[in-house]
N, C-alpha and C positions, 0 to 999 in steps of 0.2 A: 238303530245301533250306530255308534260312531266308528269311523275308521281308526284303527290303532297302529301306531308306529313305535316300536321299541327305541329307546334313546337312553341307554345306561350311562353315558358320559356327559349328560346334559350340564352338570355343574363343574365339569373338569376345569374350565378356564376361570371359574369364579374365585374371587378373593377369599382367602381362608377365613377372615373375620366375618365377611358377609355370609358365607356358607354356615358358619357356626351359629350366627344369629337366626338364620332360617331354620336350622335344625332344632335350636332351643325352643322356638315357638311351635313348630309343627309336631315335634315329638311330644311336647306337653299336651297339645290339643288332642292328639291321637290317644295318648295314654289315659287321660282323665275323662275325655268326652267321646272318644271314638270318631273324632272328626276326620274328614278326608280333605287333604289340601292340594291345591293345584297352583302352579305358576301360570299366569294368564297374560294375554295381551302381547304387547310388543316384544317382551323378553323372549317369548317362545319363537316368534317370527324371526327375530334377529339371530338367535342361536342356530336355527335351521339354515339361515343364510350365511352362517359363518362370520357374522358381524359381532363387534364388541358389544357386550351387554353388561351394564352396571346398575340398571334400575329394575328391580323386581317387584311385581305386584302378585300377591298370593290371595286366592279366594278359598274360603273354608266352608265345606259342606257338611251336613249332618250334625249341626250344633245349633241350639236355640240362641236367640238374641241375648237372653239373660245370661246364659252360660258363656257365650262368647265375650260379652262385656266383663263378666267376672274374671275370666281367664286373662283378658288383656290388662285389667287393673292389677291382678296378681303379678303378672310379668313386668309391669312397669311401662307398658305401651301407652302412648299418648293419643287420645281421640282427635281426629282431624276433620270430623264431619259426622256427628251422631246420626243425622237423618240418613246418611249413606252407609252407616255401619262400618266405617273405616278407622283403623288405628295404625299408628306408625310405631314400629319397634326398631330402634336404632334408625337405619336408613331404608327400612323395608315397609311397604304398605301391606297390611293384612285387612281383609274385609270379608263380609258375608256376601254371598251371591245376591244380586238384586235385578229387578226389572224397573223400568222407568216409563211413566205414562205422562204425555203432555197435558198440562192442565191450564196453562196460561201463556202469555207472550214472553219471549226472550229466553235466554239460556238458563234462567233460574225457575222457569215455569214448569217444573216437573214434579210428579208425585212418585215417591220411591217406595217399593215394597220388596219383600224377600222373594227370590226365585225358588221354585220347587226342586229343580234339578239342574244338572250341568248344561243340558241342551237349551233349556229355557233361559238360563243365565247368559249363555254365549250368544243367544239370538239378539241381544240388545246392542251388540258391537257393530261398528260401521261396515267393515270389509271382512270378507271371509278369511283373509290371511291373518287377521287380528283375533279370530275366534279360537285359535288353537290353544289347547290346554295341556300342560305337562303334569301328569300324575306323579307326584313326588314319591309316594310309597311304592308304586309299581314300576317306576322309571319308564314311562311310556307317554307318547303324545296321543291325546284324544281329539279327533276331528269330526265334528258334527255337520259341517257346512262346506265340504270340498275345499277347505283351506289349503291342504297339502298340494292338491292338484293345481290350484291357482297360484300357489307359491312357486311351484315348479315351472308353470307357464308364464310367470311374471305378469299376472293380471290382477287388477283391483276390481272386485265385484261386490256389489251390495249384498248384505246378508238378508235383511228384511226391509222391504220397501216402506212399509207403514211406519216403522220406528226410525228409519233413516231420515225421512222428510221432516220429522219432528225437531231435528237439530240442524239448522242451516249451516252451522260451522263445518259440517262434514263435507260440504262441497269444497271448501278450502283445504280440508285435510286430504281430499283426493288429489288435489294439485300438488301439495307438498310431499305426499307419499310417492307420487309418480316421479317427482324430481329427486328425491332422496334415494329411492330404490331402483330407478330406471325401469319402472313397471308401466304397462299400458292400462288405461281404464276401459273396461269392456263397454260395448255400444249401449246396452240397456242402462248401465250406470251413468254414462255420459248424458243420455236423454233425461234421466231422472234429475241429475244435477242441474241441467239447463232449465228445468221447470221450477226450481226452488228459488224463492226470493231471499235476498240477503239483507234487507233493510233492518232486521231486528238485531243484527250483530253489532256490539259495541266495538269501538276502534281498537281497544286493547286486545280483544280476542282476534280481530282481523290481523293485527300486526304480528301477533305471536305465530300465526300460521305462515304468514308471508316470510317472517324471519327464518323459519325452518327451511322454506324453499330457497331463500337467498343464499343460505350456507350449504346447499345441496351439491351433489356431484354431477347431476344431470340437469343443468339449468335449461337446456333446450327442451326437455320434457316439461319443466315448469312453465316455460314460455308457451308451449303448445297448449297445455291444459288451462293456462290463464285465459286463453281465448276460446278453446274448444268447449269449456264448461260454462262459458258466458260470464265469467267472473270479471274480466276487464270491462265488458259492456255495462254490467250492473254497478260496479264500483267506480269506474272512471269514465264511462261512456266512450270507451276506446274500441276500435276495430282494427284489423290488420289484413291486408290482402296477402294472397299466397306467396307472391314473389318476394314481398318485403319480409314475410315470416321466414322463408327459406334462407335469405341472405343473413338475417339476424341470427337465426339458429346456427348457421355455419360459423358465424363470428364468435358466438358463445362457446361453441365446441373447440374452435381453434385457439381461443384465448386462454382457456382454463389451465393449460399447462404452464402458463406464466403467472398464475395467481399467487399472491402472498397470503399465507394463512390468516394473519390478523386483519386483513382487509377483505376477506372472502365475503362477509355480509353485504358489502357495498357494490361489488362488481356488476351484479345483474342490473340494477337500476342505472348505474353509471353508463353501462354499455347500451342499454335499451332507451335511454332518455331521448336521444336524438331521433328515434324511430316512432316515439309516441306523439300524438297530436296535442295531448294535454300537457301543460307546463309541469315540469318536475316538482316544483314547489307545491302545486295543487295536489299532485299524486301523493306526495309525502304527507300532506295535511289530511287527506282522506284515509290514509293508512294509519294515522296517529303515530308516525315514526318519531323517534327521539332526536334530539339536537345533533347527534353525531352524524346522522344521515344528511342533514342539511349541509354540514361542514364538508363532508367527504364527497357527497353526490351533487348537491345543488350548487355549491359554491366553487366547484371545480369544472374544468372543461378540457377537451382534447381537440386541438385544431386539425384541419385536414392535412396540413404539412407541419411536421414536428421539426423544429429548428433548435440549434444549440442555445439560443437566447431564451426560447420557451422553457427548455429543460432547466436552464440556470435559474430562471424566475421561479419555477416550481420548487427548486431546491434551495431557496434562499434561507429558509428557517430550519429545514430538516431534509434529510436525504430523499431521493425519489422513491425509496422503499415505502414512504408514507403517502405517496400520491396514488390515487386509485387508477389513474391512467397508466400505471407502470406495467401493465400487461402488454402494451403496444410494442412491437419489435423495435421500432425506431427510438422510442423512449428508452428502452433497455440498452440499446447499442450506444446511444449518446451519453446516457448516464454513466455507463462504465468507462467510456472513452474519457469523459470529463471528471471521472472519479467522484461522482456525486450520488452513487447508488445508495449508500448508507451513511453519507455525511453531507453537511450543508455546502452549498457552492461558495468558493473562495471569492469574496468581494474585491480582493486586492488591497483592502484597508480594514483596520479594526478600530473600534471605538477608542481603545487605549492609544493608538497611534494618532488619532485625530485630537485627543485631549492633549497629547504632547505638542501638537501644532497650535494649541491655544483655543480649540473649540470646546464649548460647553453648553449645557442646557438644550434649548430648542435648536440653536444653531448647529450643535453637534449632530442631532438627528437629521436635520436637513442636509448637512454636508455628507453624512453617511449615505443618504438616499441618492444624492447627486453623484457621488463616486461610484456607487453600485450601478446606477443607470449607465454611467460612462463605460464601466467594465462590460456590462451586457451589450451595450451598443457596439463595442469593439468586436464582440463575438459575431454580431450580425454582419459586420463589414469584412470579416475574414473570408 
């Protein structure tokens, strides 16, 4: 029997349109087919943590495949994966409970079939905190796998060892969940993750999980489990001694208060790059990172000593607010003193002024560079 936790205000923060869409489908399924519907997965976890939740997945029990598909077609829902019994109504996923069995290599090598009950359906999930189910009709949480306890203790724990190892992506999910939630991975789960090979993962799937980690609130957790779960070793052939880890971890924690939201995806790699033995371009390549990461992370740098001329050079085209090294206290101070935080550095001359002096074409560009260099040189000499 599951542990039951009443939760009558589960949908209180939910957008009115979203709630209406949920009720339209669940009421119809209950009235015409006697189906029982649950909110499952991350939405339940996040509501219990008091986090914002805009993405609902709903599983429907006690209804046949044929009746479910008939109901979805009647309601105008769109199928997004017939073999997975998933339909999308407006922005909400409705599905039948399923179990998955590994039948081949890679993330598509699974055989899918219907689950018999709630416990069997929830067993396929990765961590106990993601197995929690919200019973919409009875307004209560059903917990079959100690998920409420692990949520309270801030622990990531494997639900089922055999199903977990069938999807190697779950090792990366452990890292990014730890970084996003500030949770610890329990010892048995750590050992299990360390034993799983990652060679079957395509770059696009790897990058999606890393991207979630890069934007997380607890980057030092992400750093720790990047190494503790052997991810860095397997993907980049990287290792890190304890002293280096402690120093880098403290730097990540200290710096995050200065992060600018739109650059948040880039700070982790920018800060860590000088601590890695592998060239940052090679790391980005193995991750399958998009071009913006090369521009923001690989093509930028932070010197040991930050000078006015360095800040001016970084702010020639746009303000320091666009430079990923802008978390550094000296960069912040100088940028504000020089009034280049959110505006370009004043070169002391404009192209229009040079045109008035008779410059044009290639000569104009060369003279602009010369005058700019002179202005920056004068900063060095002050």
